[in-house]
C-alpha positions as CSV (number, residue, x, y, z in Angstrom):
1,M,-27.9,8.6,74.9
2,L,-24.1,9.0,74.4
3,P,-22.9,11.1,71.5
4,Q,-21.4,9.2,68.6
5,A,-17.6,9.4,68.1
6,R,-16.4,11.6,65.3
7,Q,-15.2,9.7,62.3
8,P,-11.7,10.6,61.0
9,F,-11.6,12.9,58.1
10,D,-11.4,11.0,54.8
11,P,-10.4,13.4,51.9
12,S,-11.2,10.7,49.3
13,Q,-14.9,11.3,50.0
14,Y,-14.6,14.8,48.6
15,R,-12.3,14.1,45.7
16,Y,-13.8,14.7,42.2
17,K,-14.1,11.3,40.5
18,G,-15.3,12.5,37.1
19,P,-14.0,11.7,33.6
20,A,-10.7,13.6,34.2
21,H,-9.7,11.0,36.8
22,Q,-10.7,8.0,34.7
23,P,-7.7,6.0,33.3
24,R,-7.1,7.0,29.7
25,L,-7.5,4.0,27.5
26,P,-5.4,3.5,24.3
27,N,-6.9,4.3,21.0
28,T,-8.3,1.0,19.6
29,R,-10.2,2.0,16.5
30,S,-7.3,1.4,14.1
31,Q,-5.6,-1.6,15.7
32,A,-6.5,-3.9,12.9
33,P,-7.3,-3.5,9.2
34,V,-10.8,-4.2,7.9
35,T,-11.1,-4.2,4.1
36,T,-7.7,-5.1,2.7
37,G,-5.9,-5.5,-0.7
38,T,-3.1,-7.9,-1.3
39,S,0.1,-7.7,-3.4
40,V,1.4,-4.7,-5.4
41,I,4.3,-5.5,-7.8
42,G,6.5,-2.9,-9.5
43,V,9.4,-3.1,-11.9
44,A,11.6,-0.6,-13.5
45,F,12.3,-0.8,-17.2
46,E,14.3,1.2,-19.7
47,G,12.7,4.7,-19.6
48,G,10.0,4.1,-17.0
49,V,8.3,2.1,-14.3
50,M,5.3,-0.3,-14.3
51,I,3.2,-1.3,-11.3
52,A,0.4,-4.0,-11.1
53,A,-2.2,-4.8,-8.5
54,D,-5.5,-6.8,-8.4
55,K,-8.9,-5.2,-7.8
56,L,-10.1,-7.3,-4.8
57,G,-11.0,-5.9,-1.4
58,S,-11.1,-8.7,1.1
59,Y,-13.3,-8.3,4.2
60,G,-11.4,-10.7,6.4
61,S,-11.4,-13.9,4.4
62,L,-14.5,-12.8,2.4
63,A,-13.9,-11.6,-1.2
64,R,-16.3,-8.7,-0.6
65,Y,-15.4,-6.0,-3.1
66,K,-14.3,-7.1,-6.5
67,D,-13.8,-3.9,-8.4
68,I,-11.7,-1.5,-6.3
69,G,-8.6,0.1,-7.8
70,R,-5.5,0.3,-5.6
71,L,-3.3,2.1,-8.2
72,L,-3.2,5.9,-8.3
73,Q,-1.8,8.5,-10.7
74,V,-0.5,11.2,-8.4
75,N,0.6,13.6,-11.1
76,P,2.4,13.2,-14.5
77,H,5.6,12.1,-12.7
78,V,4.4,9.7,-10.0
79,I,2.3,6.6,-9.7
80,L,1.3,4.8,-6.5
81,G,0.1,1.4,-5.4
82,C,-1.2,0.3,-2.0
83,T,-1.4,-2.9,0.0
84,G,-3.3,-3.1,3.2
85,D,-6.3,-1.4,4.7
86,Y,-8.4,0.3,1.9
87,A,-9.8,3.0,4.2
88,D,-6.4,4.1,5.3
89,F,-5.4,4.2,1.6
90,Q,-8.4,6.5,0.9
91,F,-7.5,8.7,3.8
92,L,-3.9,9.2,2.5
93,R,-5.1,9.5,-1.1
94,D,-7.3,12.5,-0.2
95,I,-4.4,14.1,1.5
96,I,-2.1,13.5,-1.5
97,D,-4.8,14.8,-3.9
98,Q,-5.0,18.0,-1.8
99,K,-1.3,18.4,-1.8
100,M,-1.3,18.2,-5.6
101,I,-4.0,20.8,-5.8
102,D,-2.1,23.2,-3.5
103,E,1.0,22.6,-5.6
104,E,-0.8,23.5,-8.9
105,C,-2.2,26.7,-7.3
106,L,1.3,27.9,-6.6
107,E,2.1,28.0,-10.3
108,D,5.8,28.0,-9.7
109,G,6.7,25.3,-12.3
110,M,7.7,22.8,-9.6
111,A,6.1,19.3,-9.3
112,T,6.4,16.5,-6.8
113,R,8.7,13.7,-8.0
114,A,8.7,10.0,-6.9
115,P,11.6,10.3,-4.4
116,S,9.9,13.3,-2.7
117,L,6.6,11.5,-2.3
118,H,8.4,8.3,-1.1
119,C,10.2,10.3,1.6
120,W,7.0,12.1,2.6
121,L,5.1,8.8,3.0
122,T,8.0,7.4,5.0
123,R,7.7,10.3,7.5
124,V,3.9,10.1,7.7
125,L,3.8,6.3,8.3
126,Y,6.6,6.4,10.8
127,N,5.0,9.2,12.7
128,R,1.7,7.3,13.0
129,R,3.5,4.2,14.1
130,S,5.3,6.2,16.7
131,R,2.0,7.4,18.1
132,F,0.8,3.7,18.3
133,D,-2.0,4.6,15.8
134,P,-0.6,3.2,12.6
135,L,-2.0,3.4,9.1
136,W,-2.2,-0.3,8.0
137,T,-0.8,0.3,4.6
138,T,2.2,-0.5,2.5
139,F,3.0,1.6,-0.6
140,V,4.9,1.1,-3.8
141,V,5.9,4.5,-5.3
142,G,7.0,4.6,-8.9
143,G,8.1,7.4,-11.2
144,L,11.1,9.3,-12.6
145,D,13.6,11.2,-10.5
146,E,15.0,14.7,-11.3
147,A,17.5,13.2,-13.7
148,G,14.8,11.2,-15.6
149,A,16.0,7.8,-14.2
150,P,13.3,5.2,-13.2
151,F,12.6,5.2,-9.4
152,L,10.8,2.5,-7.4
153,G,10.3,2.8,-3.6
154,F,8.7,0.7,-0.9
155,V,7.4,1.9,2.5
156,D,5.4,-0.1,5.0
157,K,3.2,0.8,8.0
158,L,6.3,1.0,10.3
159,G,8.0,3.5,8.1
160,T,10.5,0.9,6.9
161,A,11.6,2.1,3.4
162,Y,13.9,1.1,0.6
163,T,14.4,1.6,-3.1
164,A,15.1,-1.1,-5.7
165,P,14.6,-1.9,-9.5
166,Q,11.9,-4.4,-8.4
167,V,9.5,-4.0,-5.5
168,A,6.7,-6.3,-4.2
169,S,4.4,-6.0,-1.2
170,G,2.0,-8.4,0.5
171,F,2.3,-12.0,-0.5
172,G,3.9,-10.8,-3.7
173,A,7.1,-10.2,-1.6
174,H,7.4,-13.9,-1.2
175,L,5.8,-15.2,-4.4
176,A,6.9,-12.6,-7.0
177,T,10.2,-11.4,-5.8
178,P,12.2,-14.5,-6.8
179,L,10.7,-14.3,-10.3
180,L,11.6,-10.6,-10.5
181,R,15.2,-11.1,-9.3
182,E,15.8,-14.1,-11.5
183,R,15.0,-12.0,-14.6
184,M,16.5,-8.7,-13.6
185,E,19.6,-9.0,-11.4
186,G,22.8,-8.9,-13.3
187,K,21.1,-8.5,-16.6
188,P,20.4,-5.7,-19.1
189,P,17.4,-3.4,-18.3
190,L,14.0,-4.6,-19.3
191,S,12.2,-3.3,-22.3
192,R,8.6,-2.1,-21.8
193,A,7.3,-5.3,-23.4
194,E,9.5,-7.5,-21.3
195,A,8.4,-5.6,-18.1
196,R,4.7,-6.1,-19.1
197,E,5.3,-9.8,-19.7
198,L,7.1,-10.2,-16.4
199,L,4.3,-8.5,-14.4
200,E,1.7,-10.6,-16.1
201,R,3.6,-13.7,-15.1
202,C,3.9,-12.5,-11.5
203,M,0.1,-11.7,-11.3
204,T,-0.7,-15.2,-12.6
205,V,1.5,-16.8,-10.0
206,C,0.0,-14.7,-7.2
207,F,-3.5,-15.7,-8.3
208,Y,-2.6,-19.3,-8.2
209,R,-0.9,-19.3,-4.8
210,D,-2.4,-16.3,-2.8
211,C,-5.9,-17.0,-1.5
212,R,-6.6,-13.3,-1.2
213,A,-5.7,-12.6,-4.9
214,Y,-8.1,-12.0,-7.7
215,P,-7.9,-12.6,-11.5
216,K,-9.0,-9.0,-12.4
217,Y,-6.1,-6.5,-12.1
218,Q,-4.7,-3.2,-13.2
219,I,-1.3,-2.2,-14.6
220,A,0.0,1.4,-14.4
221,T,2.8,2.5,-16.7
222,L,4.8,5.7,-16.4
223,T,7.3,7.1,-18.9
224,K,8.5,10.6,-19.6
225,D,5.9,10.9,-22.3
226,E,2.8,9.4,-20.7
227,V,1.1,7.9,-17.7
228,K,-1.3,5.0,-18.5
229,I,-3.5,2.9,-16.1
230,E,-5.0,-0.2,-17.8
231,D,-8.0,-1.4,-16.1
232,D,-9.9,-4.7,-15.9
233,L,-7.1,-6.9,-17.2
234,V,-7.7,-10.6,-16.5
235,V,-5.3,-13.4,-15.5
236,K,-5.3,-16.2,-18.1
237,A,-5.5,-19.0,-15.6
238,D,-5.0,-22.7,-16.5
239,W,-6.0,-25.0,-13.7
240,E,-4.8,-28.0,-15.6
241,V,-1.6,-27.5,-13.5
242,A,-3.6,-28.3,-10.4
243,H,-2.9,-32.0,-10.3
244,F,-4.1,-32.2,-6.7
245,S,-7.6,-31.1,-7.8
246,K,-10.2,-33.8,-8.1
247,E,-11.7,-32.0,-11.1
248,H,-8.5,-32.6,-13.1
249,A,-7.6,-36.1,-11.7
C-alpha cells in the first residue's frame, strides 16, 4: 500500500470564523418611522408665538391613536411641536426634560431660550443623520429670544434648519404655508386673536386635504406672561364644500 501524498497546507482551515469575522450589517431598526404625526403649524404674533398640531398617531395608513399630544412646554420660555415618528419624539422629549431638571438644579438663574434649544436640536439631528441612524422627526420650536422678540424655528431629520415668522412641517408645509404667507408677508404683525384665527383656518384646510390629519387638535400659546396649551379643540368642518361627494350631490 503506497503512502498518500501530503496535502498542501491550507491556512484557511485554521482561521477563526466566529462573529468577529462576520460582515457587520448596518443598523436597520430605525430606517423607517412607525407611528407618525402629521403637520405642525406655527406663527409669530405681536408679543408671542402660537403653535398648532392635531392629536392623531397614524400607524402607517391606519388612524391608530387618536389622543396623543405632539406639543410640549419645555419651560416658561419655550414650546415645541413635533412631526414624524412619535417614538423618536418621546426619546428626545425625555432627554429635554432631563436637561431642564439639570438646569433647575444648578439654580444659577439661567434658563434655556428658544434659539438655544433650536440650535441644540439641529446638532443632535444632524449628528444622528451623519451616523446613518436618523431620528425621523421634524421640530417646530417657538418662544422668545433674549431680547423678548418672538422666535420660530424649524429643524428636520437631516439637521436642515431655518427661522421665520411662520413655520409649517409635514403636509402643512404645502397646504398651510401659502395661507400663512398671504396673511403675514409685508403686513403688520398679527394680534393674538388674528394668529388664533389664522391657525384655526390652517388646521381646517389641513383636515380637508391631508388624509393623515384629524379634527381634534391642540394650540400652544407663549407670551412673556404665560404659556398655555389648549387641548381637545375640534375643527368645525363643513363637507358641503365637497361637491365631488355623492352624499352632497
